[in-house]
C-alpha positions in Angstrom: 0.0 0.0 0.0 1.4 3.4 -1.0 1.4 6.1 1.6 -0.6 9.2 0.8 0.7 12.6 1.6 -2.0 15.1 2.4 -1.3 18.7 1.5 -3.8 21.2 3.0 -5.1 23.6 0.4 -3.4 21.8 -2.4 -5.9 22.9 -5.1 -6.8 26.4 -4.0 -8.3 28.4 -6.8 -7.2 31.9 -7.5 -10.0 34.5 -7.8 -10.6 35.6 -11.4 -12.5 38.5 -12.9 -15.7 37.3 -14.6 -16.7 40.3 -16.5 -15.4 40.8 -20.0 -17.1 44.2 -20.3 -14.7 46.0 -18.0 -15.6 47.2 -14.5 -19.4 46.7 -14.8 -21.1 44.8 -12.0 -22.1 41.2 -12.9 -25.5 40.8 -14.4 -28.3 39.1 -12.5 -28.6 35.5 -13.4 -32.0 34.6 -14.9 -33.2 31.1 -15.6 -34.7 30.2 -19.0 -38.3 29.4 -19.2 -39.5 30.6 -15.8 -41.6 33.5 -17.1 -42.0 32.1 -20.6 -42.2 28.3 -20.4 -41.2 26.5 -23.6 -44.3 24.2 -23.5 -47.9 25.1 -22.8 -49.3 24.2 -19.4 -51.1 20.9 -18.9 -54.9 21.0 -19.0 -56.6 20.1 -15.8 -57.9 16.5 -15.8 -61.5 16.1 -16.7 -64.1 13.9 -15.1 -63.6 10.2 -14.9 -65.0 8.3 -17.9 -68.1 6.3 -17.3 -67.8 2.5 -17.1 -69.9 1.3 -20.1 -71.7 -2.0 -20.1 -69.2 -3.4 -22.5 -66.3 -2.6 -20.2 -68.2 -4.2 -17.3 -68.7 -7.4 -19.3 -65.0 -7.5 -20.1 -64.0 -7.0 -16.5 -66.5 -9.8 -15.4 -65.1 -12.1 -18.1 -61.5 -11.5 -16.9 -62.4 -12.2 -13.3 -64.4 -15.4 -14.2 -61.7 -16.8 -16.5 -59.0 -16.0 -13.9 -61.0 -17.8 -11.2 -61.6 -20.8 -13.5 -57.9 -21.0 -14.4 -56.9 -20.9 -10.7 -59.4 -23.6 -9.9 -58.0 -25.9 -12.7 -54.4 -25.1 -11.6 -55.3 -26.0 -8.0 -56.9 -29.2 -9.0 -53.9 -30.2 -11.1 -51.5 -29.4 -8.3 -53.5 -31.7 -5.9 -53.5 -34.5 -8.4 -49.8 -34.6 -9.0 -48.6 -34.4 -5.4 
């Protein structure tokens, strides 16, 4: 293992002038898109869509087929123990 020599303030940065326009004070930083967003705001969500009879039938069919599938799987697992 190589020993490490710690030098305090090894990479101390020197202050630099930031203005290229001479002695003017620095300009205020503004962020882009705060007052003028690049995209339009989202529309508020509308009311929930009604559950139509066709959708109820599909949901009922999914539940029934899932139950029948689980019953068959349970029966097969008991048979092959």
